[in-house]
C-alpha positions in Angstrom: 22.2 12.2 -5.5 22.4 8.5 -4.1 19.3 7.0 -2.6 19.1 3.3 -1.3 15.6 2.3 -0.2 14.9 -0.7 1.7 11.5 -2.4 1.2 10.5 -5.3 1.9 8.0 -5.9 -1.1 9.1 -4.8 -4.8 7.8 -5.2 -8.4 7.0 -8.3 -9.9 5.1 -8.1 -6.2 1.7 -5.8 -6.8 0.7 -4.6 -3.2 0.4 -0.5 -2.4 4.3 -1.1 -0.7 5.7 -1.8 -3.9 4.0 0.0 -6.3 4.8 3.3 -4.7 8.5 2.6 -4.3 8.7 1.6 -7.9 7.2 4.3 -8.7 8.5 6.9 -6.8 11.7 5.5 -7.5 11.3 5.4 -11.4 10.5 8.5 -11.0 13.9 9.3 -9.6 15.6 7.6 -11.8 14.0 10.6 -14.5 14.8 13.1 -12.4 18.6 12.4 -12.3 19.1 10.7 -9.1 20.5 7.0 -8.8 18.6 4.9 -7.0 19.4 1.3 -5.3 16.8 -0.9 -3.8 17.6 -3.5 -1.4 14.8 -6.4 -1.3 14.5 -10.1 -1.1 12.6 -12.1 -3.7 9.5 -11.7 -4.9 7.2 -13.6 -2.9 4.1 -12.1 -1.8 1.9 -13.0 -0.7 1.8 -16.7 -1.6 5.5 -17.2 0.3 6.5 -18.5 -3.0 9.0 -17.5 -4.9 7.9 -15.9 -8.5 8.9 -17.8 -11.9 12.3 -16.2 -13.3 13.5 -16.1 -9.6 15.2 -17.9 -7.0 16.2 -17.3 -3.3 19.5 -16.6 -3.5 21.9 -15.1 -1.2 22.3 -12.3 -3.5 21.3 -11.3 -6.8 20.7 -8.4 -8.7 18.4 -6.7 -12.1 17.9 -3.4 -13.3 14.3 -1.9 -13.7 13.4 1.3 -15.1 17.1 2.4 -14.5 16.8 0.9 -10.8 19.2 -1.0 -9.2 17.4 -3.9 -7.2 19.8 -6.1 -5.2 17.8 -8.7 -4.3 19.1 -10.9 -0.8 17.8 -14.0 0.7 15.4 -14.4 3.1 13.4 -17.1 5.2 9.9 -17.3 2.9 7.1 -18.2 4.2 2.8 -17.6 2.9 1.4 -14.5 4.6 -0.1 -16.3 7.4 1.2 -17.4 10.8 3.0 -14.4 13.6 6.2 -16.4 13.9 7.4 -17.5 10.5 6.4 -14.1 9.0 8.6 -12.5 11.9 11.5 -14.9 11.0 11.5 -14.1 7.1 10.7 -9.9 8.0 13.5 -10.7 10.7 15.6 -12.3 8.0 15.5 -9.6 5.3 16.6 -6.9 7.2 19.8 -8.6 8.5 21.3 -9.8 5.3 19.8 -6.2 3.7 22.1 -4.2 6.3 24.8 -6.8 5.4 24.2 -6.0 2.0 23.6 -1.9 2.5 27.3 -2.0 3.8 28.3 -2.1 0.4 26.0 0.3 -1.3 27.4 4.0 -0.8 24.5 6.3 -0.7 23.8 9.9 0.3 20.4 9.0 1.9 18.7 6.0 3.2 15.0 5.3 2.7 12.6 2.5 5.1 9.0 2.1 4.8 6.5 0.5 7.2 4.0 -1.5 7.3 7.2 -4.0 7.8 8.8 -3.1 11.1 12.3 -5.0 11.2 13.7 -3.3 7.6 13.3 0.1 9.9 15.8 -1.2 11.8 18.1 -1.9 9.0 17.9 1.8 7.8 18.2 3.4 11.2 21.3 0.5 11.9 23.2 1.9 8.5 22.6 4.9 9.1 24.2 4.8 12.3 27.1 2.9 11.0 27.6 4.8 7.7 26.6 8.1 9.0 24.1 8.9 6.4 20.6 10.4 7.0 17.8 8.7 6.8 14.0 8.7 6.2 11.0 6.7 7.8 8.4 6.4 5.5 5.4 6.0 7.6 2.9 4.2 5.6 1.1 1.9 8.6 0.7 2.7 12.4 1.9 -0.6 12.8 1.6 -1.0 16.8 -2.1 0.1 16.1 -3.3 -1.8 13.3 -1.9 -4.8 15.0 -4.5 -4.0 17.8 -7.7 -2.8 15.1 -7.5 -6.1 13.6 -7.8 -8.4 16.8 -3.9 -10.1 16.6 -2.8 -8.6 19.6 -4.2 -6.3 22.7 -2.6 -3.9 24.2 -0.4 -5.3 26.5 3.2 -5.2 27.7 4.6 -5.9 24.6 2.8 -3.6 22.3 3.9 -0.8 25.2 6.8 -1.8 24.1 7.2 -2.0 20.6 5.3 1.5 20.8 8.5 2.6 23.1 11.2 0.8 20.0 8.5 2.9 17.4 9.0 6.1 19.0 12.8 5.4 19.1 13.0 5.3 15.9 10.7 8.3 15.0 13.3 10.5 17.0 16.0 9.1 15.6 14.6 9.4 12.0 16.1 12.7 9.8 13.0 12.7 9.0 9.4 11.3 8.9 7.4 11.4 5.8 3.4 10.1 6.3 1.3 9.0 3.9 -2.0 11.4 5.4 -2.5 14.8 7.7 -3.7 12.2 10.6 -0.4 10.4 10.6 1.1 13.6 11.2 -1.2 14.4 14.0 -0.7 11.6 15.5 2.9 11.2 15.8 3.1 14.4 16.6 1.1 14.0 20.0 3.4 11.5 20.7 6.2 14.2 21.3 7.9 14.6 17.6 8.4 18.1 16.3 5.4 18.9 13.8 8.6 20.2 11.3 10.0 17.0 10.9 7.2 15.0 9.4 6.4 16.0 5.8 3.1 14.3 4.2 3.5 13.0 0.9 0.2 10.7 0.0 -0.3 7.9 -2.1 -1.2 8.8 -5.7 -1.1 6.8 -9.1 0.5 6.3 -12.0 -1.9 8.1 -14.3 -0.4 7.0 -17.6 0.0 3.3 -16.2 -4.4 3.2 -14.9 -6.1 5.3 -18.1 -9.5 4.6 -18.4 -9.8 1.6 -20.8 -12.2 -0.1 -23.3 -14.0 -3.0 -21.7 -12.0 -6.5 -22.5 -14.8 -8.5 -23.8 -13.5 -11.6 -24.5 -12.1 -11.6 -20.3 -15.3 -10.6 -19.5 -16.9 -13.9 -21.6 -14.2 -15.9 -20.0 -15.1 -15.2 -16.3 -19.0 -14.8 -17.3 -18.9 -11.5 -16.6 -20.6 -9.9 -19.3 -23.6 -8.2 -18.8 -22.6 -8.0 -15.2 -22.6 -4.8 -13.0 -19.3 -5.4 -11.9 -18.1 -4.3 -8.1 -13.7 -5.4 -8.3 -11.8 -5.9 -4.5 -8.6 -5.9 -6.2 -5.7 -6.3 -3.4 -4.6 -8.3 -0.3 -7.0 -10.3 1.2 -6.0 -10.0 5.1 -7.4 -9.6 8.4 -8.2 -5.7 8.5 -10.0 -5.5 5.3 -13.5 -6.8 6.3 -14.3 -9.1 2.7 -16.3 -11.5 4.9 -18.4 -9.1 5.4 -18.6 -8.1 1.9 -19.5 -12.0 1.2 -22.5 -12.2 4.1 -24.1 -9.4 2.5 -23.7 -10.3 -1.4 -25.6 -13.4 0.1 -28.2 -11.1 0.4 -28.5 -9.2 -2.9 -30.8 -10.8 -5.0 -30.7 -8.7 -8.4 -28.8 -11.0 -10.8 -27.0 -8.3 -12.7 -24.6 -7.4 -10.0 -21.5 -9.2 -9.4 -18.5 -8.8 -7.2 -14.7 -9.9 -8.1 -11.7 -10.7 -5.9 -8.7 -10.6 -7.0 -5.1 -10.9 -4.8 -4.7 -13.1 -1.8 -3.5 -13.1 1.4 -3.9 -14.7 4.9 -7.6 -15.0 4.6 -8.3 -15.8 1.3 -8.4 -19.4 1.8 -11.2 -18.8 4.8 -13.2 -16.5 2.2 -13.0 -18.8 -0.4 -14.7 -21.8 2.0 -17.1 -19.0 3.2 -18.8 -18.0 -0.1 -19.2 -21.6 -1.3 -21.2 -22.3 2.6 -23.2 -19.2 1.4 -23.6 -20.9 -1.8 -22.8 -17.5 -3.6 -23.0 -17.6 -7.5 -22.2 -13.5 -7.9 -19.5 -13.5 -6.2 -15.8 -14.6 -8.7 -12.9 -15.1 -6.5 -9.2 -15.2 -8.6 -5.6 -15.3 -7.6 -3.7 -12.5 -7.9 -2.5 -11.4 -10.9 0.6 -9.6 -12.7 1.3 -6.0 -11.9 0.8 -4.8 -15.7 -2.3 -7.1 -15.9 -4.3 -5.0 -12.9 -5.8 -2.4 -14.8 -7.3 -4.8 -17.5 -9.1 -6.6 -14.4 -9.9 -3.6 -13.0 -11.3 -2.5 -16.3 -14.2 -5.2 -16.0 -15.7 -3.3 -13.2 -18.1 -0.3 -12.9 -17.5 0.5 -9.2 -14.2 0.0 -7.1 -14.8 -1.3 -3.9 -12.2 -0.3 -1.0 -13.5 -1.8 2.4 -12.0 -2.2 5.7 -13.0 -2.7 9.4 -14.4 -0.8 11.9 -11.7 0.8 14.0 -10.9 3.9 15.3 -7.5 3.7 13.9 -8.5 3.2 10.0 -10.4 6.3 10.1 -6.5 8.1 9.7 -6.2 5.4 6.7 -6.0 6.8 3.2 -6.1 3.2 0.7 -4.1 3.8 -1.9 -6.6 1.6 -4.2 -8.7 4.6 -4.7 -6.2 6.9 -6.6 -6.1 3.4 -8.8 -9.4 3.3 -9.5 -10.8 6.9 -9.7 -7.8 7.8 -12.6 -9.7 5.0 -14.4 -13.0 6.2 -13.6 -14.1 4.0 -11.8 -16.4 5.3 -8.6 -15.5 4.1 -5.1 -17.8 2.0 -2.8 -15.8 2.8 0.5 -16.2 1.2 3.4 -13.5 3.9 5.1 -14.5 6.4 7.6 -12.5 9.6 8.3 -9.7 10.7 5.3 -10.3 8.1 3.4 -14.4 9.4 3.3 -13.2 13.2 3.6 -11.1 12.8 0.5 -13.5 10.7 -1.8 -16.5 13.2 -0.7 -15.0 16.3 -1.5 -14.5 15.2 -4.8 -17.6 13.2 -5.3 -16.0 10.7 -6.6 -18.0 7.8 -5.0 -20.8 6.5 -2.2 -19.2 5.9 1.5 -20.8 3.0 3.8 -21.0 2.3 7.5 -18.0 0.0 7.9 -19.3 -3.5 8.2 -23.1 -1.7 8.0 -24.6 -4.3 5.8 -28.1 -2.0 5.5 -25.2 0.7 4.9 -24.1 -1.1 1.9 -26.9 -3.0 0.0 -28.1 0.5 -0.2 -24.5 1.9 -1.2 -24.8 -1.3 -4.0 -28.2 -0.2 -4.9 -27.7 2.9 -5.7 -24.7 2.5 -7.4 -26.1 -0.2 -9.6 -29.3 1.5 -11.0 -28.5 5.4 -11.1 -27.2 6.3 -14.4 -27.1 9.7 -13.6 -25.2 9.0 -10.3 -22.3 7.2 -11.9 -21.4 9.6 -14.3 -21.5 12.5 -11.7 -19.1 10.3 -9.8 -16.6 9.5 -12.8 -16.4 13.3 -13.3 -15.4 13.3 -9.4 -12.8 10.6 -10.1 -11.1 12.6 -13.0 -10.5 15.3 -10.5 -9.5 13.1 -7.8 -6.9 11.0 -10.0 -5.6 14.7 -11.7 -5.0 15.7 -7.8 -3.1 12.8 -6.4 -0.9 12.2 -9.4 1.9 10.0 -8.2 4.9 12.0 -10.4 4.0 15.3 -9.0 4.3 13.4 -5.3 7.4 11.4 -6.5 9.0 15.2 -7.3 7.9 16.0 -3.6 9.2 14.0 -2.3 12.6 14.0 -3.9 12.5 17.6 -3.2 11.9 16.5 1.1 15.3 13.7 0.1 17.5 17.1 -1.0 16.5 18.9 1.9 17.6 16.3 4.1 21.0 15.9 2.8 21.5 19.6 3.0 20.5 20.1 6.0 22.8 16.8 6.9 26.0 18.2 4.7 25.2 21.6 6.8 25.6 20.7 10.2 28.9 18.7 9.3 30.2 21.1 7.1 30.0 23.3 11.2 30.9 20.9 13.3 34.2 20.6 10.7 34.7 24.3 11.1 34.4 24.0 14.7 36.8 21.6 15.4 
């Protein structure tokens, strides 16, 4: 089977979309599929092309058996709505043109970026191939949840476009049961919606011994470290964490932030204004080094802002951390909380509630027996969300969609 995937992010970028897409595609290649990924020059989130790459009109490479086609796009940092829209739109247009020259049996596009979904839909119409709408983010709901835009005429128009894309897709793959319920309530046939949750490459994110040299270099030796590794965006509420960290007097407790995003500069400024000595903020690290830095921590921090939309979200950070036996300090209610508490793999705090956060931090830093128990829960959770098994399940979905489309085409041909 020939698969064409159109993600706006792909390794060496390290966000959740890039990781999920790469790990699924690599697994599909192992299972005998021919996979082509059309993406852009790696630049997220700083808006600078990574070393070794250029923002060319068209370039190709091979990664883990995946044919990667990179097209030109208008590159800007992950800040500023208008320029980012132009960025995503330029990729969508050039991705469509490139897609016309690549034969495939099925097309896939994934949120959170909106315009590449149009690209997959348009290519499906032109090439008469089925397409999958992978929903990793309820796009319009997330825009309102982080305060970028209130419900207005533009949001209502986007919701209509979103509904059309749901309707037109041959299949919708979502990452949580709540997403399926949400989309079904909008009038989409439930049987059309398949659930393939996020997961973890257990081989990559295996438990590791502490890198003592790195810990010494960063001044973390002897510290009880809470680590946040990922996008520093409007949705994550990291300013709340910094303000709460200012109230902590225990000299052992330390917070490590690694990554970049729209809020990174503001967070650095806030940390300086608060005079925080218990916070270290680093730039993004290469994908292959993420587990080394996560290994410096005792606990993984996974927060989001308080918003009803985020009750449906299951952050992928949960799976990577638990695979390395790092208990979760979770500030996300709903689906994510249900999973972490089901496996007893971490502690929940009420999002943006300082007293709840500080109480959970204190318990994790001072209760050794609790940590041992939670690490056992981490092992169980990670085993249940092995990325290879989930990728195989999604490949089965793709094969079923191709088979159904072929059957309908055969039926039409016989009738004619």
